N, C-alpha and C positions, 0 to 999 in steps of 0.2 A: 327627236331625231328626224333626219331627212330620208324619205323613201321615194325611190324612182321606180315606177312599175311600167312594164311593157307587155301589152296583149295584142293579139292580131285578129281576133274574131269575137262574135257575140258571146259564146260560152265563156271565154276568157274574161270578158268585161263583167259578166255576172259573178264569176268566182273571185275576181280581183276586187270587186266592190265590197264583197262580204269580208275579204281579208283586210281591206282598208278600214272597215268599220271595227273589226276586232283589234287592229293595231291602235286605232284612235281610243278605244276603251281602255287600253293598257298604257298608252303613251299620250299624255295630255299635250305634249309639245310636238306631236307628229305633224310633219309637213309632207305634202304629196305633190309630185310632179309625174306626169305619165303620158304614155301613148295608150289611149284607151277609148272607152265609149261613154254613152249617156249615163249608165248606171254608176260608173266611177266618178263622173262629173258631179253627179248628185251628192256623192259623199263629201266632196270638197277637194281643193287643190287646184293645180294648173294643168289643163290638158294641152299638150303640145301638138298632137295629131290625133285624129279620130281613126279607129282601127279600120274603117271602111277604105281609108286611103292606103292601107297596107295589104289588104286581103286579096292577093293574087295567087291562085292555086292552079297547078298544072303547068306543064312545060310551055305550051304556046302562050297562055296569058302572062306568064312570068317573062318570057322572051319579049313579048310585045311591050311590056311595061318595065323593062329592065332599067331604063334610065331613071324612071320615077322611083323604083325600088332602091337603086343605088343612092339617089339623092336623099331619100328618107333615111337610109342607113347612115349616111355621112352626117346628116343633121342630128340624128339621135346621138351618135357618138360625141359630137361636139357639145351638144346640149348637156349631156351627162357630165362631161369634164368641166364645163363652165359652172354648172349648178353645185357640183361637189356633194352628192348625197352620201349618207352613211352606208347605204346599201342599194343595190339595183336588184329588184325582184322581177325575174323573168317568169312569165306565165304561158306555158305550152309554146306553140308557134316556133318550133325549133329552127327552121330555115333562117329566120331573122335573128332570133334570140341567141343562138349559139355563136353567131358571128359577133354580136355585141359582147358576149362573155369573153370571146377570144381577144377582142380589142382591149377590154379593160385589163385583162391579164398581161397583154403586151405593154400597156402603159405602165403597169406596176413594175415589170421587169426593167423597162427603160429608165424609170425614175431611180430604181435601186442601183442600176449600173452606173449612172452618171453621178449619183451622190450616195454611196453605200452607207455613210455614217449619219445621214440625215433621215429623219422620220417623215415620210411623205403621206399625204392624205390620199388614200386609194379606196374606193368603195368596195365593200364586200359584194359578192355575186351569189344570190340565193335563187334557186330554181323551184318555183311552186307549180305543181302539176308537171311532173317530169316528162321529158321527151319519150315517145314510145319506141325506143330503139330496140326493144325486145321483139318488135314486129319486123322491122327491117332497118338497115343502116346501123347495125350493131357496132360497126367500127367507130361510131361517134363516142363510144365510151371513153376513148383516149382523150378526146377534147373535153368531155365532161369532167373527168378526173383532174385534168390540168387547169381548167378555167372556171369551174363552178365550186364555190366554197362549201355550200350546203345544198342538198337536194331533198325536196319534200314530195313524198309520193302520196297519191290518193287511191292507189289500187293495191290490194294486199299481195297479189302474186308478184309485184315488182320487188318486194323485199328480198326473196331468195335470188332473184335475177341479179340485182346489183350487189348484194352483200356476199352471197355464197359463190356465185359464178365469177363476179368481177372484183370482189374484195373492196367494194366501195361503200362505206357506211351511209345510210340514208335515214330519213325520218318518215315513218308512215303515220299520217295524222288523221286517217279516216277519210271518208268520201264526202265531198261537199254536196254532190247531187243528192245523195241519200238524206243528208241533213236538211237541205233546202226543201225537199219534198215533205219531210216530216213537219217542218215548221209551217209550210203552206197548209198542210192538212189541219194542223192545230188551229191556225188562224181562221181558216174558212169553215171549220167544223165538218169537213168532208169525211165520208166513211173510210175506214182502213181497208175494207175488203170490197172487191168488185164482184165476188162470186154470186151474190144474190141480187145484183142490179136488175131493175126492170127497164132501164134505159135501153134503147135500141139504136146505138150509135156505133159506127165503124170509123175509126180515126185513121187519117193518112198523114204520115210524117215523112215528107219526101226529100229531106235534106236541107242544109243551110246555105248551099251554094248553087248558083244558076246551072252549072253543068250537071250537078246531081239531080236537080229538079227536072231538067230537060231529059235526062236519061231514064229516070225512074217514074215520074208522075204519070205519063201517058199509060203505062202498063198497069199501074195501080188503079187508075180510073176505069180502065177497061175490065179489069178483074173484078170490080165491085159493081159494075153496071147492072147486072142481073139481080142485085140485092137492093137496088134503090127504092123499090116499092115496099120493102119491109124494114129497111134501116135508113137512118139519116147518115149519109156519107159526108164526113166533115174533114176538110184539109186544114192542117195547122200551118199558117204562114210563118216563114222564118223572119226574125226581127231585122235581118240585114237585107231583106229583099222587099222591093216596093210591091204593093198589092197588084198593080197593073201588070206586072210580069206574069202573073198567073192566068190572066184573062184568056189568052189563046188556048191554054190547056183545058180550061173549064168550059169553054164554049160547047154547047150541045150536050152537056152532061147535067146531072142533078147534084153534083158535088158542091158543097157550100164551103166558102173560105172564111176562116176566122183568123184575125191577127192578134198576136200577143195574148193568146188564150190557150196555150198548150196544156198547162196544168189543169185548168177547168175542163178542157176537152177530155184529157185522159182520165180524170176523176169520174166521168160518166160513160166512158167508152166500153163497149162489149168486147171488142177485139180491135187490132190495129195492124196496119201495114207500115213498116218502118225501114228507113235506110240505116246503114251502119252508123256507129258513132254514139255520142252520149244519149241520143234519143232512145236507143235500145235499152239502156239502163233506166232511164226515166220511165219508160213504159213498164218495165219489170217492177219498179218501185211502186207504181200505181196498181200492180197486179192485174194488168191487162194482157191477155194472151196475144202474141204477136207473130208475124211472119217477117223475117228480115229479107228485104229485097234490095239488091245492089247490082245494077247492070254495069258490066264493063265492056269496052269495045271488042275485045278479043277473048272470049271465055277460055279458049284453049291455052291462052297465054298464062292464065292464072295457075293452071296445073303445073306449068313449067316453073313459074315463080315460087310456088309452094315447095317444089322439089329442090330448087337451087338458090332462091333468094330470101323468101319469106321465112320467118322463124316460128310462126304460130299456125295452129291448126284451124283457127276460127277468125272471123272478122268482127263479130259482135262482142261487146264488153260482157254481156250476160254469159255467153259460153266461155269466154276467157276466164272469168272469175270462177265459174263452176268447174272449169277444166273438163268439160264434156258438153255434148249437144243438148241444151235445154230448149233452145228455140231453133226453128228450122231456118237455115241460111240459104237463100236462093241467089247464088252468085254465078257459079259455073252453070247452074241449071235454071237461070233466070228466064221466065217466059210467062205470058199471061195465063196460060192454062195451069202451070204449076202454082202460080200465086193464088189463083182461084181455088184450086183443089186444097192447098194447105190452109187457106183462110176458112173454108167451109168446115174443116175438121176442128177449128178453134171456136166456132160459134156455139151457143148453148145447145147441148145434145151431141156435139161433135166428139169424135173418139179421142182427140188429143187434148181437149180443153182442161179437164180435171188434172191430168198428169203435169201439164205445164204449170198450172197454178200451184201445185204441190212442190214442184221443182224450184219455183221462185223463192221458196222459203230458205233454200240453201244460200242464195245470193244475199238475202236480208241478213242472215246470220253471219256470213263472212265479212260483210261490210261493217257490221257492228254499229254502235251508237255514238261513236266519237263525234265531237263538234270540230270539224276539220279546220275552219278558219281560226277559231279560238285557239286550238292546239298549235297550229302553225304560228300564229302571232305570239303566243307565249314563248315558244322555242326561239323564234327569231329575236325577240327583244332580250331574252336572257343571254343569247350568244353575243349580240351586239353590245350589251352592257358590259360583259366580261372583256370584250376585245377593245373597248374604249381606253 
């Protein structure tokens, strides 16, 4: 079968590459074409565009690159219809991907309208790693119900949101991040627990986008400066960011940059400062106590958004999965002093360290042991085979 995949950032490239491997293991005739990255390219198939050409986040960057975004969108739509895949698999990245889903649905309707008695080839639309509409833009559920044939979730709390609240059946397949870390630990022989580590490392995970790094990294560096004589302060470089971008931030500090070594870094870290996103879950999976730091331009605005727009109490996946505060989130209260104070309580001997490590076990239990890409691939192929 023919599979067309679309991702918009590094994490999507990682998850999609594992899904492609799982599809290949079950479908010997699998053909891939995709908007993706280096990891997907390594699996095989034809890359149409690299995700770096799509990844514009925030109002101003999107506005400045609107012509490029629209050109990529048009190219993607045309390429899908020309290649005629059996299925289009969308991976996160809702701003782009939901528009693609809408287009495919419209083409399906148009074909049926013009020739109602003729069977037309129209690709199915599967969404792997569902859009986080439970956080905001919940109105998108109407588009998802209309345009997406099957939705694959990697977060357990999404099941009641979609199925009970919105009466839209989905497939919970397990969490790929949890699986990827389990497999990495098995291959590398790394310890499962961090509690007895003698390493003296503090990890900084400052985000995967330039604006996040610019907003968060200076405060992270300043909050750990007084610990540089006792700990190795190490920054995990994001795969989509060139190393030179970090130079101005690191100048005059003792912080050390490592690229493409996030898992090895977390495997030996004593504690971590982390921006929101998948990194908070990765840090939890490695059982590293963490402070979530996320600076926003207008902190008071967040309070308003929480009351009137946002649908969730937390910004980190760890707290969302636990449905309570396991890790401290410094968003409205973001400051160097607060980061420093919270971090010190998580270092060995700190009053919050043991409780956080114990609370992490709830997250591990709720995510379970499912092999997410394998389970998703199995369901996808079964559905596509039935529909042929």
